Structures are given as structure tokens and as C-alpha cells.
C-alpha positions as CSV (number, residue, x, y, z in Angstrom):
1,X,0.0,0.0,0.0
2,X,2.8,2.4,0.8
3,X,4.3,1.6,-2.7
4,X,1.0,2.5,-4.2
5,X,0.8,5.9,-2.5
6,X,4.5,6.8,-2.8
7,X,4.3,8.3,-6.4
8,X,1.3,10.5,-5.2
9,X,2.9,11.4,-1.9
10,X,3.1,15.1,-2.4
11,X,-0.5,15.5,-3.7
12,X,-1.9,13.1,-1.1
13,X,-0.1,15.1,1.6
14,X,-1.5,18.4,0.5
15,X,-5.0,16.9,0.4
16,X,-4.6,15.4,3.8
17,X,-3.5,18.6,5.4
18,X,-6.2,20.8,3.9
19,X,-9.2,18.4,3.6
20,X,-8.7,15.6,6.2
21,X,-7.0,17.5,9.1
22,X,-9.6,20.4,9.2
23,X,-12.4,17.9,8.8
24,X,-13.6,19.1,5.5
25,X,-14.1,15.5,4.2
26,X,-16.1,14.6,7.3
27,X,-18.3,17.7,6.8
28,X,-18.9,16.7,3.1
29,X,-19.9,13.2,4.3
30,X,-22.4,14.8,6.6
31,X,-23.8,16.8,3.7
32,X,-24.1,13.7,1.5
33,X,-25.7,11.7,4.3
34,X,-28.2,14.6,4.8
35,X,-28.9,14.7,1.1
36,X,-29.6,11.0,1.2
37,X,-32.0,11.5,4.2
38,X,-33.9,14.1,2.2
39,X,-34.1,11.7,-0.8
40,X,-35.2,8.7,1.4
41,X,-37.8,10.8,3.2
42,X,-39.1,12.5,0.1
43,X,-38.0,15.9,1.3
44,X,-37.0,18.5,-1.3
45,X,-33.3,19.0,-1.5
46,X,-32.6,22.1,0.6
47,X,-29.1,23.7,0.0
48,X,-29.6,25.9,3.2
49,X,-30.0,22.8,5.4
50,X,-27.1,21.0,3.7
51,X,-24.9,24.1,4.3
52,X,-26.0,24.2,7.9
53,X,-25.0,20.6,8.4
54,X,-21.7,21.3,6.8
55,X,-21.0,24.2,9.1
56,X,-22.1,22.4,12.2
57,X,-19.9,19.4,11.4
58,X,-16.9,21.7,11.0
59,X,-17.6,23.5,14.3
60,X,-18.1,20.3,16.2
61,X,-15.0,18.4,15.0
62,X,-12.6,21.3,14.8
63,X,-13.6,22.5,18.3
64,X,-12.7,19.1,19.6
65,X,-9.5,19.0,17.5
66,X,-8.4,22.3,19.0
67,X,-9.4,21.3,22.6
68,X,-7.7,17.9,22.5
69,X,-4.6,18.9,20.5
70,X,-2.4,18.9,23.6
71,X,-3.7,15.6,25.0
72,X,-1.3,12.6,25.3
73,X,-3.8,10.5,23.4
74,X,-3.9,12.7,20.4
75,X,-0.2,13.2,20.3
76,X,0.2,9.4,20.4
77,X,-2.6,8.4,18.0
78,X,-2.4,11.1,15.4
79,X,1.0,12.8,15.8
80,X,1.3,14.2,12.3
81,X,-2.2,15.8,12.5
82,X,-1.5,17.1,15.9
83,X,1.7,18.8,14.7
84,X,-0.4,20.4,11.8
85,X,-2.9,21.7,14.3
86,X,0.0,23.2,16.4
87,X,1.3,25.0,13.4
88,X,-2.1,26.3,12.2
89,X,-4.0,26.7,15.5
90,X,-4.9,30.3,14.9
91,X,-6.1,29.7,11.4
92,X,-8.1,26.7,12.4
93,X,-9.7,28.7,15.2
94,X,-10.7,31.4,12.8
95,X,-12.0,28.9,10.3
96,X,-14.0,27.2,13.1
97,X,-15.4,30.6,14.3
98,X,-16.4,31.5,10.7
99,X,-18.2,28.2,10.4
100,X,-20.0,28.9,13.7
101,X,-21.1,32.3,12.4
102,X,-22.4,30.8,9.1
103,X,-24.3,28.1,11.1
104,X,-26.0,30.7,13.2
105,X,-27.1,32.7,10.2
106,X,-28.4,29.6,8.4
107,X,-30.2,28.5,11.5
108,X,-32.1,31.8,11.4
109,X,-33.3,30.7,7.9
110,X,-34.3,27.3,9.1
111,X,-35.4,27.8,12.8
112,X,-37.3,24.4,12.8
113,X,-33.9,22.8,13.0
114,X,-33.2,24.4,16.4
115,X,-34.9,21.6,18.4
116,X,-32.7,18.7,17.3
117,X,-29.6,20.8,17.3
118,X,-30.4,21.9,20.9
119,X,-31.0,18.3,21.9
120,X,-27.7,17.3,20.4
121,X,-25.9,20.1,22.3
122,X,-27.6,19.1,25.6
123,X,-26.7,15.5,25.1
124,X,-23.1,16.5,24.4
125,X,-23.0,18.6,27.6
126,X,-24.3,15.7,29.7
127,X,-21.8,13.3,28.1
128,X,-18.9,15.6,29.0
129,X,-20.0,16.9,32.4
130,X,-19.0,15.3,35.7
131,X,-22.5,14.2,36.8
132,X,-21.7,10.7,38.1
133,X,-20.7,9.7,41.6
134,X,-17.0,10.4,42.4
135,X,-17.0,13.3,40.0
136,X,-16.8,11.2,36.9
137,X,-18.1,12.1,33.5
138,X,-20.4,9.9,31.4
139,X,-17.6,9.8,28.8
140,X,-15.4,7.9,31.3
141,X,-17.7,5.0,31.4
142,X,-16.7,1.9,29.3
143,X,-17.7,1.9,25.6
144,X,-19.8,5.1,25.7
145,X,-17.9,6.9,22.9
146,X,-19.3,4.8,20.0
147,X,-23.0,5.2,20.8
148,X,-22.6,8.8,21.7
149,X,-20.9,9.8,18.4
150,X,-23.2,7.6,16.4
151,X,-26.3,9.2,17.9
152,X,-24.9,12.7,17.2
153,X,-24.4,11.7,13.6
154,X,-28.0,10.4,13.4
155,X,-29.3,13.7,14.9
156,X,-27.2,15.8,12.6
157,X,-27.9,14.1,9.3
158,X,-31.4,12.7,9.9
159,X,-33.2,14.6,12.6
160,X,-32.0,18.1,11.5
161,X,-33.0,17.8,7.8
162,X,-36.3,16.2,8.9
163,X,-37.1,18.9,11.4
164,X,-36.1,21.7,9.1
165,X,-38.6,20.4,6.5
166,X,-41.3,19.9,9.1
167,X,-41.4,16.2,8.4
168,X,-43.1,14.1,11.1
169,X,-40.9,11.5,12.8
170,X,-42.3,8.2,11.6
171,X,-41.2,4.6,11.1
172,X,-39.3,5.4,7.9
173,X,-37.5,8.2,9.5
174,X,-36.6,6.0,12.4
175,X,-35.2,3.4,9.9
176,X,-33.1,6.0,8.2
177,X,-31.8,7.2,11.6
178,X,-31.0,3.6,12.6
179,X,-29.1,3.0,9.3
180,X,-27.0,6.2,9.9
181,X,-26.5,5.2,13.6
182,X,-25.1,1.7,12.7
183,X,-22.9,3.1,9.9
184,X,-21.4,5.7,12.2
185,X,-21.0,3.3,15.0
186,X,-19.0,0.9,12.8
187,X,-16.7,3.6,11.5
188,X,-16.1,5.3,14.9
189,X,-15.1,1.9,16.2
190,X,-12.6,1.4,13.4
191,X,-11.1,4.8,14.4
192,X,-10.7,3.4,17.9
193,X,-8.6,0.6,16.4
194,X,-6.2,3.2,15.2
195,X,-6.3,5.0,18.5
196,X,-5.7,1.9,20.6
197,X,-2.3,2.9,21.9
198,X,-3.3,6.5,22.8
199,X,-6.6,5.4,24.4
200,X,-4.7,3.0,26.7
201,X,-2.4,5.8,27.7
202,X,-5.4,8.1,28.4
203,X,-7.4,5.4,30.1
204,X,-10.3,5.6,27.6
205,X,-12.1,2.3,27.8
206,X,-13.1,1.8,24.1
207,X,-14.2,-1.6,22.7
208,X,-10.7,-2.3,21.3
209,X,-9.1,-1.4,24.6
210,X,-11.4,-3.7,26.5
211,X,-11.8,-6.7,24.2
212,X,-8.9,-6.4,21.6
213,X,-8.7,-6.2,17.9
214,X,-10.8,-9.2,16.8
215,X,-14.0,-8.5,18.8
216,X,-13.8,-4.9,17.8
217,X,-13.6,-5.7,14.1
218,X,-16.5,-8.2,14.6
219,X,-18.6,-5.4,16.1
220,X,-18.0,-3.1,13.1
221,X,-18.8,-6.0,10.7
222,X,-22.1,-6.7,12.6
223,X,-22.9,-3.0,12.5
224,X,-22.4,-3.1,8.7
225,X,-24.8,-6.1,8.5
226,X,-27.4,-4.1,10.4
227,X,-26.9,-1.3,7.9
228,X,-27.8,-3.9,5.3
229,X,-30.9,-4.9,7.3
230,X,-32.1,-1.3,7.5
231,X,-31.6,-1.0,3.7
232,X,-33.8,-4.1,3.1
233,X,-36.5,-2.7,5.3
234,X,-36.2,0.6,3.4
235,X,-36.4,-1.3,0.1
236,X,-33.1,0.3,-0.9
237,X,-30.9,-2.5,-2.4
238,X,-28.1,0.0,-3.2
239,X,-27.7,0.7,0.5
240,X,-27.3,-3.0,1.1
241,X,-24.0,-2.7,-0.7
242,X,-23.1,0.1,1.8
243,X,-23.4,-2.5,4.6
244,X,-21.1,-4.8,2.6
245,X,-18.6,-1.9,2.1
246,X,-18.5,-1.3,5.9
247,X,-18.1,-5.0,6.7
248,X,-15.2,-5.2,4.2
249,X,-13.6,-2.1,5.8
250,X,-13.9,-3.8,9.2
251,X,-12.2,-7.0,8.0
252,X,-9.5,-5.4,5.9
253,X,-8.5,-2.3,8.0
254,X,-4.8,-2.1,8.8
255,X,-3.3,0.5,11.1
256,X,-0.2,0.7,9.0
257,X,-2.3,1.6,6.0
258,X,-4.4,4.2,7.9
259,X,-3.4,6.9,5.4
260,X,-5.5,5.2,2.8
261,X,-8.2,3.9,5.0
262,X,-8.7,7.4,6.4
263,X,-10.1,8.4,3.0
264,X,-12.2,5.3,2.7
265,X,-13.7,5.8,6.2
266,X,-14.2,9.6,6.4
267,X,-15.3,9.7,2.7
268,X,-18.1,7.2,3.2
269,X,-20.6,9.8,2.2
270,X,-19.6,9.3,-1.5
271,X,-20.6,5.5,-1.7
272,X,-23.7,6.3,0.4
273,X,-24.8,9.0,-2.0
274,X,-24.1,6.8,-5.0
275,X,-26.1,3.9,-3.4
276,X,-29.1,6.2,-2.8
277,X,-29.1,8.4,-5.9
278,X,-27.8,5.9,-8.5
279,X,-28.6,2.5,-7.3
280,X,-31.6,3.1,-5.1
């Protein structure tokens, strides 16, 4: 894999630094997932909502990136990215602040989206606050990271577009939300495989830390199969292939090839969009 990427090293490095590190690829995946939600729920494609989702994703992930850049876990797990954040901290902070301003303006255009966004923020605060006995936070409990992040992705890319359009939450919306939840859970868990060493240093009890590599991969593969089940129930055969794509990622992921897998994981919005708009 390294031989494959070597001739493209300079170009890949530039794309990594300006698309992956500031979470632009993740934000584009959120946009594509939201567009798929609108398609699956028969909601008109709304550029303002898609732009709102893009901005919210940038704010959420870059805020965490800036806050955690000095943590031992980040410096161990993603040393190159952390050095990039150190060099561009002020620019990234301005970029994130600009995204927050854009999100606020777009929310004024789509105020119906405020309820799910507020619920997501409240959930995030509870997750991070020290509300448990002994002054512990919910995030310190074993294996809480995957369901937390997966639920936020479902809120962002399903609940927000549905609420903005005034669409009632029904069985089909719940199925789309479940599909996104299982897809996000599988991919967050794969990220935890990469972060295994740093999470052990930080004492973060993820599934790979607790059970090891094999069971963690199995969890992601099962989550991929649940994506396929949701696709069957939605009568979307193309999305069944997305479940297969996730399962193959879970079985083939290699930490030493993370530079390639980072694009395949964070860019999952592209195969999802193709499955819904071309194969659906």
C-alpha cells in the first residue's frame, strides 16, 4: 500500500493537510448523508440545510480538535495531524469561528432545525459533564464513545433535515436514523482501532481497549450487516451494498495503512450518495 501511495505522496499530503485535518471531508460526508436523508424521506433537496449541516460538522469536530490537540492520546494516536494543528492553530480557530457564524445565520433561515440541534448540544454537555458519583463524567464509562458519536451523527444528518422540513418522525425516518447510527458506530469503532495505543495511555475504555482487535472488528462488521438490514426494510438495495462496504472495511483495516483507510472511512458519504441516488 505504501508503494501504491508513494508516487502520489506530495499530492496526497496536501489533500490530507487541507481536507482531512480540518475535517472538510467529514463535513462533506455529513452533507451527502443529509442529502440521502432528504431523498429517502421524500424531502425536497434544501441547500440551506445542507450548508447548515456542513458548518455544524466543521464546528463540532474542529472545536474538539483544538481542545484535544495537547492531550497525550492525540499526540500518540495522530502525531502528524496534531503537529499540523499546532502550526495552524490560529487559522483553524478562525476557520471554526467562521463556520459557527455561518451556522448561526443559516439557523435563522431554518429555525425548525433548532430543536434537534439543541437536543444534540444538551446530550453532548451531559456526556462531558461530571455528573456521576465520584466526580466522573459519562464519557469515562466503558464503551460510551461509539453510541454517543453515532447518535450525534444520526441527529445531525437525519433529525436536523427532517425537522427543518417539518417532516413528522415516523417509522421510515426511524429506519433511516438507525441506518446512519449503525454506519457511524462501525466507523467510529474502526477509528478506535487506530487510536488503541493512545486510548490505553489516556485510560479511555473503548471496545478495542477492553476486548482487543478481533472482537472490535466483529462489532463493526455486525454493524455493517445491520446497515444492510435497514436497507432491506427501506427497500433500498443499493444501501445494502453500503453495509457490505462497511463490513469489508472492518475486516481489511490495517493501522499501518491508515493513510489510505482514512479516506475510505471519512469519505463514506460518497458511496452512500451513489447507493441512494444511482442504485436506489
